[in-house]
N, CA, C and O of each residue as an XYZ file, in Angstrom:
492
protein
N      63.462     65.882     67.945
C      64.869     65.776     67.588
C      65.045     64.624     66.621
O      64.455     63.556     66.783
N      65.869     64.861     65.615
C      66.188     63.799     64.677
C      67.671     63.869     64.340
O      68.316     64.908     64.478
N      68.179     62.753     63.904
C      69.572     62.659     63.506
C      69.725     63.260     62.116
O      69.036     62.832     61.190
N      70.614     64.245     61.941
C      70.905     64.835     60.636
C      72.020     64.017     59.988
O      73.080     63.813     60.579
N      71.762     63.548     58.759
C      72.733     62.697     58.068
C      73.075     63.306     56.713
O      72.288     63.187     55.774
N      74.240     63.960     56.591
C      74.665     64.439     55.278
C      75.027     63.240     54.397
O      75.717     62.323     54.844
N      74.566     63.251     53.162
C      74.807     62.152     52.226
C      75.603     62.697     51.037
O      75.421     63.848     50.641
N      76.475     61.876     50.476
C      77.423     62.289     49.448
C      76.789     62.902     48.208
O      77.245     63.946     47.743
N      75.744     62.275     47.657
C      75.181     62.762     46.394
C      73.736     62.302     46.255
O      73.290     61.441     47.014
N      72.989     62.866     45.289
C      71.570     62.502     45.137
C      71.332     61.023     44.864
O      70.339     60.464     45.331
N      72.210     60.391     44.126
C      72.041     58.971     43.826
C      72.118     58.136     45.106
O      71.323     57.218     45.307
N      73.073     58.459     45.959
C      73.194     57.764     47.241
C      71.953     58.000     48.093
O      71.459     57.070     48.731
N      71.442     59.229     48.114
C      70.235     59.527     48.889
C      69.055     58.692     48.406
O      68.277     58.196     49.220
N      68.913     58.531     47.095
C      67.810     57.721     46.543
C      67.890     56.268     46.997
O      66.863     55.634     47.241
N      69.105     55.741     47.112
C      69.284     54.320     47.398
C      69.331     53.973     48.884
O      69.335     52.789     49.222
N      69.365     54.939     49.771
C      69.713     54.623     51.163
C      68.543     54.566     52.136
O      68.762     54.716     53.338
N      67.330     54.361     51.683
C      66.178     54.320     52.592
C      66.301     53.291     53.692
O      66.120     53.627     54.863
N      66.601     52.054     53.359
C      66.713     50.999     54.364
C      67.833     51.250     55.355
O      67.671     51.013     56.552
N      68.968     51.727     54.865
C      70.089     52.025     55.742
C      69.747     53.150     56.710
O      70.132     53.106     57.879
N      69.021     54.162     56.222
C      68.635     55.270     57.089
C      67.665     54.799     58.162
O      67.787     55.192     59.322
N      66.709     53.965     57.790
C      65.747     53.449     58.768
C      66.478     52.662     59.858
O      66.059     52.683     61.015
N      67.559     51.973     59.505
C      68.325     51.205     60.479
C      69.001     52.112     61.510
O      69.341     51.655     62.601
N      69.198     53.385     61.181
C      69.822     54.324     62.111
C      68.856     54.829     63.179
O      69.267     55.561     64.079
N      67.594     54.457     63.097
C      66.594     55.031     64.003
C      66.908     54.791     65.471
O      66.443     55.546     66.325
N      67.687     53.755     65.788
C      68.035     53.512     67.177
C      68.976     54.575     67.730
O      69.077     54.754     68.944
N      69.671     55.288     66.823
C      70.575     56.358     67.246
C      69.847     57.688     67.391
O      70.379     58.622     67.991
N      68.656     57.781     66.857
C      67.935     59.047     66.827
C      66.740     59.021     67.774
O      66.125     57.974     67.977
N      66.419     60.154     68.342
C      65.282     60.249     69.249
C      63.975     60.027     68.493
O      63.161     59.190     68.883
N      63.778     60.783     67.410
C      62.503     60.721     66.700
C      62.619     60.251     65.256
O      61.605     59.909     64.648
N      63.805     60.224     64.697
C      63.940     59.805     63.313
C      65.241     60.254     62.704
O      66.149     60.729     63.387
N      65.307     60.090     61.390
C      66.510     60.402     60.628
C      66.122     61.342     59.490
O      65.154     61.092     58.772
N      66.879     62.419     59.331
C      66.663     63.363     58.238
C      67.966     63.425     57.453
O      68.950     64.007     57.910
N      67.965     62.822     56.272
C      69.163     62.775     55.430
C      69.031     63.820     54.336
O      67.931     64.091     53.855
N      70.150     64.403     53.944
C      70.123     65.461     52.932
C      71.405     65.448     52.105
O      72.438     64.932     52.531
N      71.310     66.031     50.912
C      72.461     66.181     50.031
C      72.258     67.408     49.160
O      71.125     67.792     48.872
N      73.344     68.015     48.746
C      73.260     69.179     47.860
C      72.851     68.737     46.461
O      73.306     67.707     45.965
N      71.985     69.530     45.831
C      71.632     69.320     44.427
C      72.348     70.339     43.550
O      72.921     69.995     42.516
N      72.306     71.582     43.974
C      72.992     72.686     43.305
C      72.972     73.840     44.295
O      72.417     73.704     45.385
N      73.565     74.970     43.937
C      73.572     76.114     44.852
C      72.139     76.483     45.230
O      71.300     76.708     44.358
N      71.867     76.543     46.526
C      70.563     76.940     47.004
C      69.496     75.862     46.985
O      68.325     76.158     47.222
N      69.867     74.625     46.711
C      68.871     73.552     46.637
C      69.460     72.264     47.194
O      70.571     71.869     46.841
N      68.691     71.607     48.079
C      69.086     70.308     48.615
C      67.936     69.327     48.451
O      66.778     69.725     48.320
N      68.263     68.059     48.460
C      67.271     66.985     48.494
C      67.347     66.371     49.882
O      68.421     66.299     50.480
N      66.199     65.927     50.393
C      66.171     65.351     51.738
C      65.185     64.194     51.794
O      64.272     64.086     50.977
N      65.398     63.338     52.781
C      64.467     62.254     53.098
C      64.267     62.253     54.601
O      65.227     62.320     55.369
N      63.004     62.178     55.012
C      62.675     62.139     56.436
C      62.072     60.798     56.787
O      60.969     60.473     56.346
N      62.788     60.015     57.580
C      62.323     58.691     57.991
C      62.094     58.710     59.495
O      63.021     58.920     60.277
N      60.827     58.483     59.891
C      60.450     58.584     61.292
C      59.638     57.366     61.725
O      58.536     57.523     62.252
N      60.159     56.152     61.515
C      59.388     54.945     61.832
C      59.061     54.818     63.317
O      58.073     54.174     63.670
N      59.858     55.408     64.184
C      59.606     55.332     65.617
C      58.324     56.035     66.039
O      57.777     55.742     67.102
N      57.841     56.962     65.211
C      56.584     57.654     65.505
C      55.510     57.301     64.477
O      54.522     58.019     64.327
N      55.717     56.178     63.766
C      54.706     55.672     62.848
C      54.719     56.264     61.457
O      53.748     56.104     60.718
N      55.797     56.948     61.074
C      55.895     57.542     59.736
C      57.129     56.950     59.048
O      58.242     57.434     59.251
N      56.934     55.898     58.230
C      58.099     55.281     57.575
C      58.903     56.298     56.764
O      60.129     56.336     56.860
N      58.217     57.123     55.965
C      58.889     58.210     55.237
C      57.890     59.325     55.004
O      56.801     59.101     54.475
N      58.270     60.522     55.403
C      57.402     61.690     55.308
C      57.707     62.445     54.009
O      58.876     62.680     53.703
N      56.682     62.830     53.241
C      56.938     63.547     52.000
C      57.362     65.003     52.200
O      58.004     65.580     51.323
N      57.015     65.604     53.339
C      57.390     66.996     53.613
C      57.416     67.195     55.116
O      56.384     67.096     55.779
N      58.585     67.474     55.652
C      58.727     67.599     57.103
C      59.241     68.994     57.426
O      60.450     69.219     57.483
N      58.321     69.926     57.637
C      58.713     71.304     57.917
C      59.580     71.448     59.146
O      60.542     72.216     59.137
N      59.260     70.720     60.211
C      60.051     70.835     61.439
C      61.470     70.312     61.246
O      62.421     70.903     61.756
N      61.620     69.217     60.518
C      62.970     68.683     60.262
C      63.733     69.590     59.298
O      64.940     69.781     59.453
N      63.036     70.151     58.301
C      63.687     71.091     57.385
C      64.155     72.326     58.151
O      65.236     72.852     57.886
N      63.336     72.789     59.107
C      63.744     73.932     59.938
C      65.013     73.589     60.711
O      65.941     74.394     60.779
N      65.052     72.396     61.292
C      66.250     71.969     62.011
C      67.455     71.901     61.076
O      68.570     72.242     61.473
N      67.233     71.459     59.830
C      68.315     71.441     58.843
C      68.812     72.857     58.572
O      70.019     73.079     58.469
N      67.892     73.819     58.455
C      68.296     75.213     58.247
C      69.186     75.721     59.362
O      70.210     76.354     59.107
N      68.795     75.443     60.611
C      69.610     75.842     61.766
C      70.956     75.123     61.737
O      71.998     75.735     61.971
N      70.930     73.823     61.447
C      72.150     73.006     61.370
C      73.136     73.624     60.367
O      74.320     73.782     60.666
N      72.632     73.968     59.178
C      73.511     74.529     58.140
C      73.965     75.949     58.487
O      75.143     76.277     58.340
N      73.037     76.790     58.945
C      73.389     78.174     59.261
C      74.413     78.248     60.390
O      75.293     79.109     60.372
N      74.306     77.358     61.366
C      75.285     77.342     62.453
C      76.671     76.943     61.964
O      77.670     77.276     62.601
N      76.744     76.234     60.840
C      78.026     75.767     60.326
C      78.601     76.657     59.225
O      79.816     76.834     59.139
N      77.720     77.223     58.373
C      78.242     77.982     57.225
C      77.746     79.423     57.162
O      78.149     80.177     56.275
N      76.877     79.813     58.090
C      76.368     81.180     58.099
C      75.005     81.265     57.436
O      74.416     80.243     57.086
N      74.498     82.492     57.262
C      73.165     82.690     56.689
C      73.005     81.968     55.353
O      73.906     81.965     54.514
N      71.829     81.354     55.180
C      71.595     80.570     53.966
C      70.106     80.586     53.617
O      69.252     80.468     54.496
N      69.812     80.729     52.351
C      68.452     80.595     51.824
C      68.475     79.389     50.896
O      69.214     79.374     49.912
N      67.671     78.381     51.206
C      67.695     77.163     50.395
C      66.287     76.632     50.159
O      65.336     76.959     50.868
N      66.203     75.809     49.142
C      64.987     75.079     48.811
C      65.260     73.608     49.104
O      66.254     73.048     48.640
N      64.378     72.991     49.872
C      64.518     71.572     50.225
C      63.492     70.784     49.420
O      62.297     71.068     49.489
N      63.949     69.808     48.667
C      63.059     68.918     47.913
C      62.996     67.593     48.657
O      64.023     66.996     48.982
N      61.778     67.146     48.922
C      61.581     65.937     49.718
C      60.379     65.179     49.166
O      59.517     65.777     48.522
N      60.310     63.888     49.405
C      59.138     63.088     49.069
C      59.147     62.430     47.705
O      58.216     61.692     47.385
N      60.157     62.667     46.894
C      60.181     62.105     45.542
C      60.246     60.587     45.551
O      59.650     59.943     44.688
N      60.960     59.998     46.513
C      61.093     58.535     46.558
C      59.780     57.839     46.852
O      59.638     56.652     46.557
N      58.815     58.545     47.426
C      57.528     57.926     47.736
C      56.400     58.487     46.865
O      55.222     58.309     47.175
N      56.766     59.161     45.781
C      55.776     59.642     44.826
C      54.961     60.840     45.279
O      53.885     61.091     44.737
N      55.453     61.589     46.270
C      54.766     62.794     46.755
C      55.774     63.932     46.881
O      56.089     64.364     47.990
N      56.280     64.417     45.749
C      57.315     65.455     45.802
C      56.824     66.735     46.470
O      55.683     67.157     46.282
N      57.703     67.333     47.245
C      57.387     68.587     47.932
C      58.576     69.533     47.862
O      59.711     69.126     47.618
N      58.280     70.800     48.083
C      59.320     71.827     48.128
C      59.094     72.657     49.392
O      57.998     73.169     49.622
N      60.134     72.780     50.200
C      60.110     73.571     51.416
C      61.174     74.648     51.275
O      62.325     74.346     50.961
N      60.803     75.891     51.502
C      61.745     77.004     51.393
C      62.225     77.394     52.785
O      61.429     77.503     53.718
N      63.534     77.602     52.917
C      64.129     77.976     54.193
C      64.941     79.251     54.052
O      65.666     79.428     53.073
N      64.821     80.129     55.022
C      65.708     81.280     55.178
C      66.272     81.133     56.584
O      65.569     81.378     57.564
N      67.527     80.738     56.689
C      68.111     80.420     57.992
C      69.287     81.323     58.308
O      70.089     81.677     57.445
N      69.355     81.679     59.572
C      70.458     82.435     60.135
C      70.874     81.685     61.390
O      70.056     80.958     61.955
N      72.107     81.830     61.847
C      72.468     81.144     63.085
C      71.455     81.474     64.191
O      71.287     82.636     64.561
N      70.793     80.453     64.705
C      69.830     80.627     65.778
C      68.404     80.918     65.360
O      67.530     80.989     66.223
N      68.122     81.093     64.048
C      66.739     81.338     63.626
C      66.514     80.814     62.212
O      67.441     80.691     61.412
N      65.245     80.509     61.934
C      64.910     79.991     60.611
C      63.467     80.366     60.279
O      62.615     80.447     61.164
N      63.209     80.593     58.994
C      61.853     80.804     58.495
C      61.577     79.690     57.506
O      62.386     79.425     56.616
N      60.433     79.039     57.662
C      60.030     77.927     56.794
C      58.812     78.375     56.000
O      57.892     78.973     56.557
N      58.801     78.086     54.697
C      57.665     78.453     53.851
C      57.411     77.358     52.833
O      58.279     76.530     52.556
N      56.215     77.367     52.286
C      55.842     76.412     51.250
C      54.336     76.319     51.166
O      53.622     76.919     51.969
N      53.859     75.576     50.207
C      52.421     75.370     50.048
C      52.008     74.098     50.773
O      52.783     73.147     50.876
N      50.787     74.094     51.269
C      50.241     72.924     51.955
C      49.088     72.349     51.147
O      48.351     73.079     50.485
N      48.944     71.038     51.212
C      47.844     70.342     50.553
C      47.173     69.465     51.596
O      47.839     68.667     52.257
N      45.889     69.601     51.747
C      45.157     68.772     52.709
C      45.101     67.341     52.183
O      44.678     67.102     51.052
N      45.529     66.399     53.008
C      45.483     64.990     52.615
C      44.560     64.178     53.517
O      44.261     63.021     53.220
N      44.107     64.778     54.615
C      43.236     64.067     55.541
C      42.439     65.094     56.339
O      42.966     66.136     56.729
N      41.193     64.796     56.571
C      40.356     65.629     57.444
C      39.675     64.687     58.423
O      39.134     63.654     58.029
N      39.703     65.043     59.692
C      39.104     64.193     60.720
C      38.579     65.064     61.851
O      38.907     66.246     61.952
N      37.767     64.464     62.688
C      37.238     65.131     63.874
C      37.584     64.294     65.092
O      37.330     63.090     65.132
N      38.161     64.947     66.073
C      38.476     64.280     67.335
C      37.267     64.433     68.243
O      36.944     65.540     68.673
N      36.599     63.324     68.534
C      35.389     63.411     69.347
C      35.661     63.190     70.825
O      34.835     63.568     71.657
N      36.770     62.602     71.173
C      37.142     62.398     72.574
C      38.650     62.282     72.664
O      39.298     61.768     71.753
N      39.194     62.751     73.745
C      40.638     62.625     73.945
C      40.961     61.199     74.346
O      40.190     60.574     75.074
N      42.094     60.669     73.881
C      42.488     59.317     74.297
C      42.791     59.298     75.791
O      43.194     60.312     76.362
N      42.599     58.156     76.413
C      42.880     57.999     77.844
C      44.370     58.130     78.100
O      45.179     57.647     77.308
N      44.738     58.768     79.181
C      46.137     58.898     79.569
C      46.637     57.557     80.081
O      45.893     56.805     80.711
N      47.903     57.264     79.804
C      48.488     55.997     80.269
C      48.831     56.053     81.725
O      49.332     55.074     82.279
């Protein structure tokens, strides 16, 4: 779960990273801010410092939640979410959302490969 924060315009979204991070105490897992760019396109920023991700360049799960959030308010919507530009890793996430359901699509790029050799100890 993350706090959805509608922002007035793209310029405000670019400037509000620190302010959004300060909202993390109100959110369970982070803050997902968004603003309209044009019909069918929004810009978003995903800040999840509570789980060790200061800013995520592409957050499919948060974009899916945004699709549900918008579809529940305005009805069926197909949109493109642009995220990650502020941190130099631009991404595009495609959403087809209906009240109660969403489809997320886009291309993936491998940025890390690792092998888990043992499970961490339970607390």
